[in-house]
ZALO-162146 format. One record per atom (N, C-alpha, C): x, y, z. Coordinates in steps of 0.2 Angstrom, whole numbers, padded with zeros to 4 digits, always signed. Layout:
N
XYZ
...
***
This chain:
165
+0335+0014+0065
+0336+0020+0062
+0340+0019+0056
+0339+0021+0050
+0342+0020+0044
+0345+0026+0041
+0351+0026+0038
+0354+0031+0034
+0352+0030+0027
+0349+0036+0024
+0347+0036+0017
+0352+0040+0013
+0355+0038+0008
+0359+0042+0003
+0366+0043+0006
+0369+0048+0003
+0376+0049+0005
+0377+0054+0010
+0372+0058+0012
+0372+0063+0017
+0372+0060+0024
+0378+0061+0028
+0378+0057+0035
+0373+0061+0040
+0371+0067+0038
+0366+0070+0043
+0359+0068+0042
+0357+0065+0036
+0350+0064+0034
+0348+0057+0037
+0344+0058+0042
+0342+0052+0045
+0334+0051+0044
+0331+0046+0042
+0324+0045+0042
+0322+0039+0046
+0316+0039+0049
+0314+0034+0052
+0309+0030+0048
+0311+0023+0048
+0307+0019+0043
+0304+0013+0048
+0298+0011+0046
+0295+0006+0050
+0298-0001+0047
+0298-0006+0051
+0300-0012+0049
+0295-0015+0044
+0297-0019+0039
+0293-0022+0034
+0287-0026+0037
+0281-0027+0034
+0276-0031+0037
+0278-0038+0036
+0277-0042+0041
+0279-0049+0040
+0274-0053+0044
+0273-0059+0042
+0268-0064+0046
+0261-0064+0043
+0256-0065+0047
+0249-0066+0044
+0245-0059+0045
+0248-0054+0047
+0244-0048+0048
+0242-0045+0041
+0235-0043+0041
+0233-0040+0035
+0231-0033+0036
+0231-0029+0030
+0229-0022+0031
+0221-0022+0032
+0218-0016+0034
+0211-0016+0035
+0207-0015+0029
+0209-0015+0023
+0204-0015+0018
+0202-0021+0015
+0198-0021+0009
+0195-0027+0006
+0198-0028-0001
+0199-0034-0003
+0201-0035-0010
+0196-0033-0015
+0198-0032-0021
+0194-0031-0026
+0189-0037-0027
+0191-0043-0026
+0187-0049-0027
+0182-0049-0022
+0183-0047-0016
+0178-0047-0010
+0173-0042-0012
+0175-0036-0014
+0170-0031-0016
+0165-0033-0022
+0168-0036-0027
+0164-0039-0033
+0159-0044-0030
+0162-0049-0026
+0157-0054-0023
+0151-0051-0019
+0152-0046-0015
+0147-0043-0012
+0142-0040-0016
+0145-0036-0022
+0140-0033-0026
+0136-0038-0030
+0139-0044-0032
+0135-0049-0035
+0130-0052-0031
+0131-0053-0025
+0126-0056-0020
+0120-0050-0019
+0122-0044-0018
+0117-0039-0018
+0113-0039-0024
+0116-0039-0030
+0112-0039-0036
+0107-0045-0036
+0109-0051-0034
+0105-0057-0034
+0099-0056-0029
+0101-0054-0023
+0095-0052-0018
+0090-0047-0021
+0093-0042-0024
+0088-0037-0026
+0084-0040-0032
+0087-0044-0036
+0083-0047-0042
+0077-0051-0039
+0079-0055-0033
+0073-0059-0030
+0068-0055-0026
+0070-0050-0023
+0066-0046-0019
+0061-0042-0022
+0063-0039-0028
+0058-0034-0031
+0052-0038-0033
+0052-0043-0037
+0046-0047-0039
+0042-0049-0033
+0045-0051-0027
+0041-0052-0021
+0037-0046-0018
+0041-0041-0018
+0037-0034-0016
+0032-0032-0020
+0033-0033-0027
+0027-0031-0031
+0021-0036-0031
+0022-0042-0029
+0016-0046-0028
+0013-0044-0022
+0016-0042-0017
+0013-0040-0011
+0009-0033-0011
+0010-0030-0017
+0006-0023-0017
-0001-0024-0019
-0003-0030-0021
-0011-0031-0022
-0014-0031-0015
-0011-0034-0011
-0014-0034-0004
-0014-0027-0001
-0009-0023-0002
-0009-0016+0000
-0014-0012-0003
-0015-0014-0010
-0020-0010-0014
-0027-0012-0011
-0028-0018-0010
-0035-0021-0007
-0036-0017+0000
-0032-0017+0004
-0033-0014+0010
-0034-0006+0009
-0031-0003+0005
-0032+0004+0004
-0038+0005+0001
-0040+0001-0004
-0047+0002-0007
-0053+0001-0002
-0052-0004+0002
-0057-0005+0007
-0057+0001+0012
-0052+0004+0014
-0052+0010+0018
-0055+0016+0014
-0053+0016+0008
-0056+0022+0004
-0064+0021+0003
-0066+0015+0002
-0073+0014+0002
-0077+0015+0009
-0074+0013+0014
-0076+0014+0021
-0077+0022+0022
-0071+0025+0020
-0071+0032+0021
-0077+0036+0017
-0078+0033+0011
-0083+0036+0007
-0090+0035+0010
-0091+0029+0013
-0098+0027+0016
-0099+0031+0022
-0093+0032+0026
-0094+0036+0032
-0095+0044+0030
-0092+0046+0025
-0094+0053+0023
-0101+0054+0020
-0104+0049+0017
-0111+0049+0015
-0115+0049+0021
-0114+0045+0026
-0118+0045+0032
-0117+0052+0035
-0111+0055+0036
-0110+0061+0039
-0114+0067+0035
-0114+0066+0028
-0118+0071+0024
-0126+0070+0026
-0128+0064+0026
-0135+0063+0028
-0137+0066+0035
-0133+0065+0040
-0135+0067+0046
-0134+0074+0047
-0129+0077+0045
-0127+0084+0046
-0132+0089+0041
-0133+0087+0035
-0137+0091+0031
-0145+0089+0031
-0146+0084+0035
-0153+0081+0036
-0157+0080+0029
-0153+0076+0025
-0156+0074+0019
-0153+0067+0017
-0156+0063+0013
-0153+0057+0011
-0147+0058+0007
-0142+0053+0008
-0136+0053+0004
-0134+0046+0002
-0132+0045-0004
-0130+0039-0007
-0123+0038-0009
-0120+0032-0008
-0114+0031-0011
-0115+0026-0017
-0114+0028-0023
-0115+0024-0029
-0109+0020-0031
-0109+0014-0032
-0103+0010-0033
-0104+0007-0040
-0100+0008-0045
-0099+0005-0051
-0094-0001-0051
-0097-0007-0050
-0093-0013-0049
-0088-0014-0055
-0091-0014-0061
-0086-0015-0067
-0081-0009-0068
-0083-0003-0067
-0079+0002-0068
-0074+0004-0063
-0075+0000-0057
-0072+0001-0051
-0071+0008-0049
-0077+0011-0049
-0077+0018-0046
-0083+0019-0042
-0083+0024-0038
-0089+0026-0034
-0089+0034-0033
-0095+0036-0032
-0097+0043-0031
-0102+0044-0025
-0102+0050-0023
-0106+0052-0017
-0111+0057-0019
-0117+0057-0016
-0122+0062-0017
-0119+0069-0015
-0120+0074-0019
-0117+0080-0018
-0110+0081-0019
-0106+0076-0021
-0099+0077-0022
-0098+0076-0030
-0095+0081-0033
-0094+0080-0040
-0089+0075-0042
-0084+0073-0037
-0079+0069-0039
-0080+0062-0039
-0077+0059-0044
-0078+0051-0045
-0071+0048-0042
-0072+0043-0038
-0066+0040-0034
-0065+0034-0038
-0058+0033-0040
-0056+0027-0043
-0053+0022-0039
-0054+0015-0040
-0051+0010-0036
-0047+0006-0041
-0041+0003-0038
-0037-0001-0043
-0040-0006-0047
-0038-0006-0053
-0041-0011-0058
-0040-0018-0057
-0034-0020-0053
-0033-0027-0052
-0037-0030-0047
-0041-0026-0044
-0046-0029-0038
-0052-0031-0041
-0055-0036-0038
-0062-0038-0039
-0067-0035-0034
-0073-0032-0036
-0077-0029-0032
-0084-0033-0032
-0088-0034-0027
-0094-0036-0027
-0099-0032-0022
-0105-0031-0024
-0109-0027-0020
-0115-0030-0018
-0117-0030-0012
-0123-0033-0009
-0127-0028-0006
-0133-0026-0009
-0137-0020-0007
-0144-0022-0008
-0148-0017-0005
-0156-0018-0006
-0157-0018-0014
-0162-0022-0015
-0165-0022-0022
-0167-0015-0025
-0169-0011-0021
-0172-0004-0023
-0166+0000-0024
-0160-0001-0022
-0154+0003-0023
-0150+0001-0029
-0152-0004-0033
-0148-0006-0039
-0150-0001-0045
-0145+0002-0048
-0146+0006-0053
-0146+0002-0060
-0141-0002-0061
-0140-0006-0066
-0138-0013-0064
-0136-0018-0068
-0134-0024-0066
-0128-0024-0061
-0123-0020-0063
-0117-0020-0060
-0116-0013-0056
-0121-0009-0055
-0121-0003-0052
-0126-0002-0047
-0124+0000-0041
-0129+0000-0035
-0127+0005-0030
-0131+0006-0025
-0129+0011-0020
-0131+0009-0013
-0128+0012-0008
-0130+0011-0001
-0132+0018+0001
-0139+0018+0003
-0142+0025+0005
-0142+0026+0013
-0140+0032+0015
-0140+0034+0022
-0146+0039+0023
-0149+0039+0028
-0155+0043+0030
-0153+0048+0035
-0157+0054+0036
-0155+0059+0040
-0154+0057+0048
-0158+0051+0050
-0157+0049+0057
-0151+0044+0058
-0147+0043+0052
-0141+0039+0053
-0142+0032+0051
-0148+0030+0050
-0149+0023+0047
-0147+0023+0040
-0148+0016+0037
-0146+0016+0030
-0150+0010+0027
-0149+0009+0021
-0152+0003+0018
-0148-0003+0019
-0142-0002+0022
-0137-0008+0023
-0134-0011+0017
-0129-0015+0018
-0126-0018+0012
-0119-0020+0014
-0115-0023+0009
-0109-0025+0010
-0105-0024+0003
-0099-0022+0003
-0095-0022-0003
-0089-0026-0001
-0088-0031-0006
-0082-0036-0005
-0077-0034-0010
-0071-0033-0007
-0065-0031-0011
-0060-0037-0011
-0058-0040-0016
-0054-0046-0016
-0048-0045-0021
-0043-0049-0019
-0037-0049-0024
-0035-0056-0023
-0036-0060-0028
-0035-0068-0028
-0039-0071-0022
-0035-0074-0018
-0038-0078-0012
-0040-0074-0007
-0037-0068-0006
-0039-0064+0000
-0044-0059-0001
-0048-0057+0004
-0053-0052+0003
-0055-0049+0009
-0058-0043+0008
-0060-0039+0014
-0067-0037+0012
-0071-0036+0018
-0078-0034+0017
-0079-0028+0021
-0082-0023+0017
-0084-0017+0020
-0092-0017+0022
-0094-0018+0028
-0101-0019+0030
-0104-0012+0032
-0110-0012+0030
-0114-0006+0033
-0120-0009+0036
-0121-0007+0043
-0127-0010+0047
-0133-0006+0045
-0138-0009+0043
-0144-0005+0041
-0148-0001+0047
-0147-0004+0053
-0150-0001+0059
-0147+0006+0061
-0140+0005+0062
-0136+0010+0065
-0132+0014+0059
-0131+0012+0053
-0128+0015+0048
-0120+0014+0049
-0118+0010+0054
-0111+0009+0056
-0107+0006+0050
-0101+0008+0049
-0097+0006+0043
-0091+0002+0047
-0090-0004+0045
-0085-0008+0048
-0081-0012+0042
-0075-0013+0043
-0071-0017+0038
-0069-0023+0042
-0071-0029+0038
-0070-0036+0041
-0065-0040+0036
***
């Protein structure tokens, strides 16, 4: 107990001064700046790596979108009992379906290749895959590639089954 001031009745409790190697629970300014610097460096390295991986994600998404379009065309053919065609423009990276006014766009950085029946070629870089009311099709394959990696969307001509490989 320590007496402070001239008042003999005033008594204050004081803690003894901190001595030895014990530290307070906080961080120094230098430690905080060092952590921020390291986080900035890691962020600068991670963003370009994540951006490079997005073409793979775009490729998978485009393959799924094409497969969904082909399945929709087959569904139209079977349920409405009429032929339905998915028409793919390889250069424009777009496709459309019979009876659907919407044009579907695929990412520009992807490469597309279409393998289909000769009778389904509209132009040199535009062709279609036709589905018939009984569920069969002309068959074909759309290859979606980004650099070295690729995915193939296959259509079986006997069953009209659509599969991504």
